[in-house]
All heavy atoms as an XYZ file, in Angstrom:
633
protein
N       6.170    -37.231      9.985
C       6.955    -37.359      8.774
C       8.249    -36.543      8.849
O       9.227    -36.920      8.257
C       6.139    -36.905      7.566
C       4.875    -37.700      7.300
C       5.147    -39.124      6.848
O       6.210    -39.416      6.324
N       4.210    -39.999      7.077
N       8.227    -35.432      9.574
C       9.422    -34.575      9.620
C      10.514    -35.146     10.522
O      11.655    -34.727     10.444
C       9.044    -33.174     10.121
C       8.136    -32.418      9.192
C       8.903    -31.854      8.049
C       7.997    -30.963      7.205
N       8.662    -30.417      6.075
N      10.171    -36.099     11.393
C      11.173    -36.638     12.310
C      12.106    -37.626     11.620
O      13.214    -37.854     12.068
C      10.501    -37.307     13.494
C       9.819    -36.309     14.404
C       9.165    -37.025     15.517
N       8.098    -37.857     14.939
C       7.054    -38.286     15.591
N       6.914    -38.015     16.854
N       6.135    -39.005     15.013
N      11.662    -38.241     10.533
C      12.516    -39.177      9.809
C      13.521    -38.367      8.996
O      13.160    -37.422      8.309
C      11.670    -40.089      8.884
C      10.662    -40.881      9.731
C      12.550    -41.003      8.066
C       9.686    -41.692      8.930
N      14.794    -38.728      9.086
C      15.863    -37.948      8.466
C      15.650    -37.796      6.963
O      15.866    -36.733      6.400
C      17.230    -38.612      8.748
C      18.348    -37.868      8.062
C      17.473    -38.682     10.243
N      15.197    -38.848      6.301
C      15.020    -38.795      4.853
C      13.909    -37.831      4.441
O      13.858    -37.387      3.305
C      14.695    -40.185      4.289
C      15.843    -41.156      4.379
C      15.889    -41.866      5.735
O      15.151    -41.526      6.650
N      16.784    -42.822      5.864
N      13.006    -37.515      5.357
C      11.862    -36.663      5.035
C      12.143    -35.185      5.226
O      11.378    -34.355      4.760
C      10.674    -37.017      5.916
S      10.201    -38.721      5.810
N      13.173    -34.843      5.948
C      13.370    -33.450      6.342
C      13.447    -32.472      5.173
O      12.934    -31.376      5.299
C      14.584    -33.323      7.234
O      15.732    -33.771      6.581
N      14.038    -32.812      4.009
C      14.072    -31.802      2.939
C      12.698    -31.464      2.382
O      12.424    -30.318      2.079
C      14.950    -32.426      1.861
C      15.705    -33.504      2.523
C      14.860    -33.978      3.657
N      11.814    -32.437      2.234
C      10.535    -32.177      1.567
C       9.323    -32.463      2.425
O       8.257    -31.935      2.171
C      10.405    -33.035      0.297
O      10.417    -34.407      0.659
C      11.516    -32.754     -0.687
N       9.452    -33.325      3.415
C       8.303    -33.700      4.228
C       7.529    -34.868      3.655
O       6.546    -35.317      4.229
N       7.955    -35.392      2.526
C       7.292    -36.526      1.888
C       8.262    -37.695      1.821
O       9.450    -37.509      1.588
C       6.851    -36.177      0.463
C       5.875    -35.047      0.419
C       6.285    -33.771      0.085
C       4.544    -35.257      0.715
C       5.392    -32.727      0.038
C       3.636    -34.218      0.671
C       4.057    -32.945      0.342
N       7.750    -38.897      2.034
C       8.613    -40.071      1.959
C       7.961    -41.154      1.118
O       6.758    -41.128      0.853
C       8.925    -40.658      3.353
C       7.630    -41.105      4.050
C       9.718    -39.715      4.189
C       7.870    -41.982      5.250
N       8.786    -42.098      0.723
C       8.323    -43.284      0.018
C       8.968    -44.486      0.711
O      10.179    -44.505      0.931
C       8.757    -43.220     -1.446
C       8.357    -44.419     -2.258
C       8.812    -44.300     -3.708
O       9.439    -43.303     -4.055
O       8.543    -45.242     -4.459
N       8.155    -45.460      1.070
C       8.677    -46.651      1.731
C       9.074    -47.653      0.654
O       8.293    -47.976     -0.238
C       7.618    -47.253      2.643
C       8.093    -48.429      3.442
C       6.995    -48.910      4.378
C       7.474    -50.094      5.178
N       6.442    -50.591      6.084
N      10.302    -48.149      0.735
C      10.824    -49.115     -0.231
C      11.150    -50.395      0.510
O      11.904    -50.387      1.487
C      12.089    -48.580     -0.923
C      11.772    -47.271     -1.638
C      12.652    -49.597     -1.895
C      12.981    -46.569     -2.182
N      10.588    -51.503      0.061
C      10.872    -52.815      0.657
C      11.831    -53.564     -0.251
O      11.531    -53.812     -1.422
C       9.587    -53.619      0.818
O       8.693    -52.957      1.674
N      12.975    -53.929      0.296
C      13.968    -54.669     -0.469
C      13.749    -56.161     -0.242
O      13.895    -56.651      0.889
C      15.379    -54.285     -0.039
S      15.744    -52.550     -0.306
N      13.405    -56.938     -1.285
C      13.121    -58.362     -1.086
C      14.366    -59.185     -0.749
O      14.276    -60.181     -0.044
C      12.527    -58.803     -2.417
C      12.927    -57.772     -3.408
C      13.176    -56.516     -2.656
N      15.538    -58.759     -1.218
C      16.738    -59.561     -0.962
C      17.247    -59.385      0.470
O      17.640    -60.349      1.112
C      17.854    -59.177     -1.945
O      18.082    -57.765     -1.858
C      17.481    -59.557     -3.361
N      17.224    -58.169      0.981
C      17.734    -57.929      2.327
C      16.631    -57.945      3.381
O      16.922    -57.862      4.573
C      18.482    -56.594      2.387
O      17.577    -55.540      2.124
N      15.380    -58.014      2.969
C      14.227    -58.037      3.873
C      14.186    -56.805      4.785
O      13.815    -56.877      5.938
C      14.230    -59.302      4.745
C      14.302    -60.593      3.976
C      12.980    -60.910      3.335
C      12.960    -62.331      2.833
N      13.169    -62.459      1.419
N      14.610    -55.669      4.230
C      14.611    -54.431      5.008
C      13.700    -53.413      4.344
O      13.504    -53.433      3.136
C      16.021    -53.842      5.083
C      16.946    -54.638      5.964
C      18.335    -54.058      6.030
N      18.337    -52.604      6.096
C      19.420    -51.866      5.958
N      20.585    -52.443      5.742
N      19.352    -50.564      6.042
N      13.158    -52.544      5.172
C      12.365    -51.424      4.670
C      13.222    -50.168      4.742
O      13.819    -49.868      5.772
C      11.100    -51.222      5.506
C      10.098    -52.352      5.311
O      10.155    -53.010      4.257
O       9.269    -52.556      6.210
N      13.285    -49.463      3.641
C      14.032    -48.211      3.585
C      13.068    -47.085      3.222
O      12.018    -47.314      2.621
C      15.141    -48.285      2.526
C      16.250    -49.252      2.851
C      17.134    -48.765      3.988
O      17.298    -47.534      4.128
O      17.647    -49.614      4.734
N      13.439    -45.883      3.570
C      12.637    -44.713      3.248
C      13.473    -43.758      2.410
O      14.671    -43.602      2.635
C      12.191    -43.987      4.525
C      11.291    -44.807      5.384
C      11.791    -45.545      6.441
C       9.934    -44.850      5.125
C      10.964    -46.301      7.239
C       9.096    -45.612      5.922
C       9.606    -46.335      6.974
N      12.829    -43.134      1.441
C      13.529    -42.118      0.662
C      12.589    -40.941      0.445
O      11.361    -41.087      0.463
C      14.038    -42.664     -0.664
C      12.982    -42.864     -1.715
C      13.612    -43.185     -3.053
C      12.564    -43.029     -4.146
N      13.119    -43.029     -5.452
N      13.172    -39.801      0.229
C      12.392    -38.604     -0.033
C      11.796    -38.709     -1.428
O      12.472    -39.075     -2.385
C      13.289    -37.373      0.081
O      12.549    -36.214     -0.178
N      10.502    -38.410     -1.563
C       9.830    -38.580     -2.842
C      10.136    -37.472     -3.841
O      10.087    -37.695     -5.030
C       8.312    -38.627     -2.639
S       7.776    -40.105     -1.792
N      10.393    -36.288     -3.389
C      10.621    -35.173     -4.300
C      12.104    -34.856     -4.356
O      12.791    -34.843     -3.353
C       9.852    -33.944     -3.838
C       8.371    -34.145     -3.919
C       7.654    -32.874     -3.603
N       6.225    -33.068     -3.690
C       5.350    -32.116     -3.478
N       5.749    -30.915     -3.177
N       4.073    -32.357     -3.580
N      12.556    -34.545     -5.533
C      13.968    -34.221     -5.685
C      14.158    -32.709     -5.653
O      13.259    -31.939     -5.990
C      14.502    -34.772     -7.001
O      13.919    -34.087     -8.089
N      15.342    -32.296     -5.280
C      15.660    -30.867     -5.229
C      15.651    -30.263     -6.629
O      15.256    -29.114     -6.812
C      17.012    -30.663     -4.567
N      16.058    -31.034     -7.625
C      16.070    -30.540     -9.004
C      14.648    -30.257     -9.471
O      14.372    -29.222    -10.081
C      16.765    -31.567     -9.935
C      16.657    -31.138    -11.377
C      18.212    -31.752     -9.524
N      13.722    -31.167     -9.160
C      12.329    -30.966     -9.552
C      11.746    -29.745     -8.841
O      11.046    -28.935     -9.447
C      11.494    -32.197     -9.217
C      10.043    -32.094     -9.659
S       9.026    -33.438     -9.068
C       8.840    -33.017     -7.354
N      12.036    -29.607     -7.555
C      11.535    -28.462     -6.800
C      12.082    -27.158     -7.367
O      11.359    -26.169     -7.468
C      11.908    -28.595     -5.322
C      11.227    -29.730     -4.619
C       9.725    -29.531     -4.486
O       9.280    -28.388     -4.356
O       9.011    -30.545     -4.519
N      13.352    -27.138     -7.737
C      13.951    -25.937     -8.323
C      13.296    -25.612     -9.662
O      13.020    -24.443     -9.951
C      15.453    -26.126     -8.505
N      13.030    -26.629    -10.460
C      12.380    -26.431    -11.759
C      10.985    -25.838    -11.579
O      10.613    -24.890    -12.272
C      12.310    -27.760    -12.508
C      11.701    -27.658    -13.864
N      12.329    -27.018    -14.909
C      10.508    -28.087    -14.338
C      11.543    -27.071    -15.972
N      10.430    -27.711    -15.651
N      10.232    -26.371    -10.638
C       8.879    -25.860    -10.371
C       8.954    -24.423     -9.855
O       8.152    -23.568    -10.253
C       8.152    -26.774     -9.362
C       6.867    -26.149     -8.874
C       7.872    -28.126     -9.991
N       9.920    -24.143     -8.994
C      10.076    -22.789     -8.457
C      10.362    -21.790     -9.565
O       9.736    -20.732     -9.643
C      11.194    -22.758     -7.416
C      11.564    -21.371     -6.992
C      10.747    -20.658     -6.137
C      12.717    -20.764     -7.466
C      11.074    -19.374     -5.745
C      13.057    -19.481     -7.087
C      12.230    -18.786     -6.223
N      11.301    -22.111    -10.464
C      11.663    -21.167    -11.524
C      10.535    -21.011    -12.537
O      10.362    -19.939    -13.115
C      12.970    -21.559    -12.189
C      14.126    -21.287    -11.273
C      14.934    -22.202    -10.682
C      14.568    -20.004    -10.807
N      15.852    -21.568     -9.875
C      15.654    -20.227     -9.943
C      14.140    -18.699    -11.043
C      16.311    -19.175     -9.318
C      14.811    -17.650    -10.415
C      15.880    -17.904     -9.569
N       9.750    -22.068    -12.747
C       8.586    -21.945    -13.613
C       7.584    -20.961    -12.991
O       7.006    -20.124    -13.678
C       7.922    -23.301    -13.827
C       6.713    -23.206    -14.753
C       6.043    -24.527    -14.940
N       6.932    -25.425    -15.669
C       6.739    -26.723    -15.805
N       5.691    -27.294    -15.230
N       7.566    -27.461    -16.489
N       7.390    -21.069    -11.679
C       6.500    -20.148    -10.970
C       7.014    -18.710    -11.078
O       6.246    -17.790    -11.362
C       6.384    -20.563     -9.503
C       5.655    -19.573     -8.646
C       4.279    -19.469     -8.711
C       6.353    -18.744     -7.790
C       3.600    -18.555     -7.928
C       5.695    -17.825     -6.997
C       4.309    -17.734     -7.070
N       8.309    -18.517    -10.856
C       8.893    -17.177    -10.943
C       8.715    -16.605    -12.346
O       8.340    -15.439    -12.508
C      10.388    -17.204    -10.539
C      11.067    -15.889    -10.866
C      10.528    -17.514     -9.065
N       8.953    -17.409    -13.362
C       8.777    -16.953    -14.745
C       7.339    -16.564    -15.043
O       7.081    -15.535    -15.682
N       6.409    -17.378    -14.554
C       4.988    -17.071    -14.758
C       4.626    -15.760    -14.079
O       3.922    -14.921    -14.660
C       4.114    -18.212    -14.206
O       4.487    -19.431    -14.853
C       2.653    -17.945    -14.430
N       5.090    -15.565    -12.860
C       4.780    -14.330    -12.144
C       5.412    -13.116    -12.820
O       4.810    -12.031    -12.851
C       5.257    -14.416    -10.690
C       4.458    -15.385     -9.842
S       2.711    -14.950     -9.764
C       1.991    -16.232    -10.757
N       6.588    -13.272    -13.394
C       7.214    -12.159    -14.116
C       6.402    -11.795    -15.356
O       6.222    -10.607    -15.657
C       8.655    -12.527    -14.512
C       9.580    -12.689    -13.338
S       9.848    -11.167    -12.440
C      11.034    -10.401    -13.485
N       5.889    -12.801    -16.059
C       5.051    -12.533    -17.239
C       3.762    -11.834    -16.837
O       3.343    -10.863    -17.491
C       4.741    -13.834    -17.974
S       6.167    -14.553    -18.780
N       3.135    -12.297    -15.774
C       1.903    -11.662    -15.294
C       2.195    -10.222    -14.880
O       1.418     -9.304    -15.182
C       1.291    -12.477    -14.134
C       0.176    -11.715    -13.444
C       0.791    -13.818    -14.641
N       3.316    -10.001    -14.214
C       3.703     -8.653    -13.799
C       3.891     -7.746    -15.008
O       3.438     -6.597    -15.009
C       5.001     -8.708    -12.972
O       4.796     -9.538    -11.832
C       5.451     -7.334    -12.540
N       4.542     -8.253    -16.048
C       4.770     -7.450    -17.252
C       3.448     -7.087    -17.921
O       3.255     -5.946    -18.356
C       5.670     -8.213    -18.220
N       2.519     -8.034    -17.998
C       1.217     -7.767    -18.614
C       0.481     -6.675    -17.844
O      -0.047     -5.717    -18.438
C       0.370     -9.057    -18.696
C      -1.075     -8.741    -19.031
C       0.968    -10.015    -19.703
N       0.436     -6.789    -16.536
C      -0.269     -5.785    -15.743
C       0.438     -4.434    -15.777
O      -0.223     -3.385    -15.728
C      -0.488     -6.265    -14.312
C      -1.642     -7.215    -14.203
C      -1.433     -8.558    -13.933
C      -2.935     -6.779    -14.386
C      -2.492     -9.444    -13.840
C      -4.006     -7.652    -14.291
C      -3.783     -8.984    -14.024
N       1.765     -4.417    -15.865
C       2.493     -3.155    -15.983
C       2.112     -2.446    -17.282
O       1.895     -1.228    -17.296
C       3.993     -3.399    -15.923
N       2.009     -3.201    -18.374
C       1.593     -2.613    -19.657
C       0.172     -2.078    -19.546
O      -0.131     -0.981    -20.045
C       1.727     -3.652    -20.793
C       1.047     -3.168    -22.063
C       3.188     -3.961    -21.048
N      -0.717     -2.829    -18.916
C      -2.094     -2.362    -18.739
C      -2.152     -1.072    -17.925
O      -2.927     -0.157    -18.249
C      -2.939     -3.448    -18.071
C      -3.282     -4.660    -18.932
C      -3.994     -5.708    -18.092
C      -4.141     -4.251    -20.107
N      -1.345     -0.973    -16.882
C      -1.322      0.233    -16.060
C      -0.832      1.428    -16.875
O      -1.404      2.523    -16.806
C      -0.447      0.018    -14.805
C      -0.124      1.336    -14.115
C      -1.133     -0.926    -13.844
N       0.211      1.238    -17.665
C       0.738      2.334    -18.484
C      -0.308      2.788    -19.499
O      -0.530      3.998    -19.673
C       2.049      1.900    -19.186
C       2.463      2.904    -20.248
C       3.157      1.720    -18.160
N      -0.984      1.841    -20.150
C      -2.026      2.196    -21.120
C      -3.168      2.946    -20.440
O      -3.648      3.968    -20.957
C      -2.550      0.954    -21.826
S      -1.355      0.187    -22.917
N      -3.598      2.480    -19.310
C      -4.691      3.143    -18.589
C      -4.276      4.544    -18.150
O      -5.071      5.491    -18.231
C      -5.082      2.302    -17.378
C      -6.163      2.912    -16.531
C      -7.492      2.878    -17.226
N      -8.516      3.409    -16.339
C      -9.592      4.042    -16.743
N      -9.819      4.185    -18.026
N     -10.464      4.498    -15.892
N      -3.054      4.708    -17.710
C      -2.573      6.025    -17.296
C      -2.559      6.985    -18.476
O      -2.927      8.155    -18.335
C      -1.177      5.908    -16.691
C      -0.692      7.194    -16.057
C      -1.549      7.618    -14.888
O      -1.862      6.813    -14.021
N      -1.947      8.875    -14.872
N      -2.160      6.511    -19.655
C      -2.170      7.366    -20.852
C      -3.581      7.809    -21.198
O      -3.812      8.965    -21.560
C      -1.539      6.635    -22.028
C      -0.039      6.521    -21.910
C       0.561      5.838    -23.109
N       1.995      5.701    -22.953
C       2.766      5.033    -23.777
N       2.243      4.428    -24.833
N       4.061      4.958    -23.569
N      -4.545      6.877    -21.100
C      -5.943      7.226    -21.386
C      -6.435      8.284    -20.402
O      -7.068      9.275    -20.796
C      -6.837      5.962    -21.332
C      -8.308      6.331    -21.327
C      -6.516      5.034    -22.491
N      -6.138      8.103    -19.125
C      -6.572      9.074    -18.124
C      -5.896     10.430    -18.323
O      -6.538     11.478    -18.152
C      -6.297      8.540    -16.716
C      -7.136      7.330    -16.297
C      -6.665      6.810    -14.945
C      -8.609      7.673    -16.255
N      -4.624     10.425    -18.691
C      -3.929     11.687    -18.956
C      -4.555     12.413    -20.144
O      -4.742     13.633    -20.110
C      -2.439     11.441    -19.214
C      -1.666     11.086    -17.957
O      -2.202     11.322    -16.851
O      -0.544     10.561    -18.088
N      -4.898     11.679    -21.204
C      -5.551     12.286    -22.372
C      -6.886     12.902    -21.999
O      -7.223     14.010    -22.433
C      -5.739     11.239    -23.472
C      -4.761     11.439    -24.616
C      -5.068     10.528    -25.792
N      -4.051      9.483    -25.796
C      -4.287      8.184    -25.744
N      -5.515      7.725    -25.712
N      -3.303      7.324    -25.738
N      -7.664     12.179    -21.189
C      -8.964     12.707    -20.759
C      -8.792     13.972    -19.924
O      -9.556     14.937    -20.075
C      -9.733     11.655    -19.958
C     -10.315     10.563    -20.806
C     -11.132      9.601    -19.958
C     -11.743      8.510    -20.809
N     -12.564      7.585    -20.024
N      -7.801     13.985    -19.047
C      -7.566     15.167    -18.216
C      -7.136     16.352    -19.075
O      -7.617     17.478    -18.877
C      -6.509     14.865    -17.158
N      -6.255     16.120    -20.042
C      -5.825     17.203    -20.927
C      -6.987     17.720    -21.770
O      -7.110     18.939    -21.989
C      -4.685     16.731    -21.833
C      -3.332     16.555    -21.154
C      -2.323     15.933    -22.120
C      -2.816     17.881    -20.631
N      -7.830     16.830    -22.225
C      -9.004     17.241    -23.007
C      -9.948     18.086    -22.152
O     -10.502     19.091    -22.618
C      -9.730     16.006    -23.536
C     -10.888     16.303    -24.445
C     -10.467     16.923    -25.761
O      -9.317     16.719    -26.199
O     -11.298     17.647    -26.352
N     -10.130     17.711    -20.925
C     -11.001     18.467    -20.023
C     -10.436     19.865    -19.776
O     -11.173     20.861    -19.807
C     -11.145     17.711    -18.700
C     -12.123     18.328    -17.746
C     -12.271     17.470    -16.503
C     -13.271     18.074    -15.549
N     -13.429     17.287    -14.328
N      -9.130     19.961    -19.542
C      -8.491     21.255    -19.336
C      -8.597     22.104    -20.591
O      -8.892     23.310    -20.527
C      -7.018     21.076    -18.897
C      -6.268     22.393    -18.934
C      -6.948     20.449    -17.530
N      -8.385     21.487    -21.766
C      -8.479     22.214    -23.036
C      -9.880     22.783    -23.237
O     -10.047     23.954    -23.632
C      -8.107     21.300    -24.198
C      -7.994     22.027    -25.537
C      -7.656     21.082    -26.664
N      -8.698     20.079    -26.889
C      -9.854     20.318    -27.516
N     -10.143     21.503    -27.968
N     -10.738     19.346    -27.694
N     -10.905     21.997    -22.923
C     -12.290     22.464    -23.065
C     -12.583     23.608    -22.100
O     -13.271     24.564    -22.438
C     -13.269     21.325    -22.830
C     -13.369     20.366    -23.977
C     -14.404     19.306    -23.708
C     -14.483     18.333    -24.858
N     -15.488     17.286    -24.603
N     -12.037     23.538    -20.883
C     -12.238     24.623    -19.927
C     -11.573     25.909    -20.396
O     -12.126     26.997    -20.242
C     -11.690     24.222    -18.548
C     -12.555     23.214    -17.822
C     -11.957     22.776    -16.485
O     -10.795     23.053    -16.204
N     -12.753     22.087    -15.681
N     -10.376     25.788    -20.969
C      -9.665     26.970    -21.467
C     -10.416     27.572    -22.662
O     -10.513     28.791    -22.795
C      -8.213     26.621    -21.816
C      -7.432     26.314    -20.541
C      -7.541     27.760    -22.597
C      -6.017     25.826    -20.762
N     -10.942     26.713    -23.543
C     -11.668     27.210    -24.712
C     -12.955     27.932    -24.322
O     -13.411     28.840    -25.014
C     -12.006     26.059    -25.660
C     -10.845     25.542    -26.449
C     -11.208     24.343    -27.303
O     -12.382     23.892    -27.232
O     -10.339     23.856    -28.033
N     -13.565     27.548    -23.222
C     -14.841     28.149    -22.827
C     -14.660     29.537    -22.210
O     -15.623     30.266    -22.057
C     -15.578     27.244    -21.840
O     -14.880     27.183    -20.627
N     -13.448     29.900    -21.884
C     -13.209     31.225    -21.267
C     -13.260     32.306    -22.290
O     -13.036     32.331    -23.387
C     -11.858     31.252    -20.522
C     -11.900     30.295    -19.352
C     -11.527     32.655    -20.052
C     -10.622     30.208    -18.560
């Protein structure tokens, strides 16, 4: 599929038969605009997932810091 010139951008082709000229033509099935749209949708999704996990990490770090401070406070009080 990659050897046909029309396939090189995507690797996918569609065979088109023209009844008037009796010729078979090939065209690439996927468009660059569609591929760009899918790519940016993926990037946006990954950015949202990254933001969610970043918030979770910050919240977890705050909880751990509070626990550590509480432990130190209890040790100081016991002296």
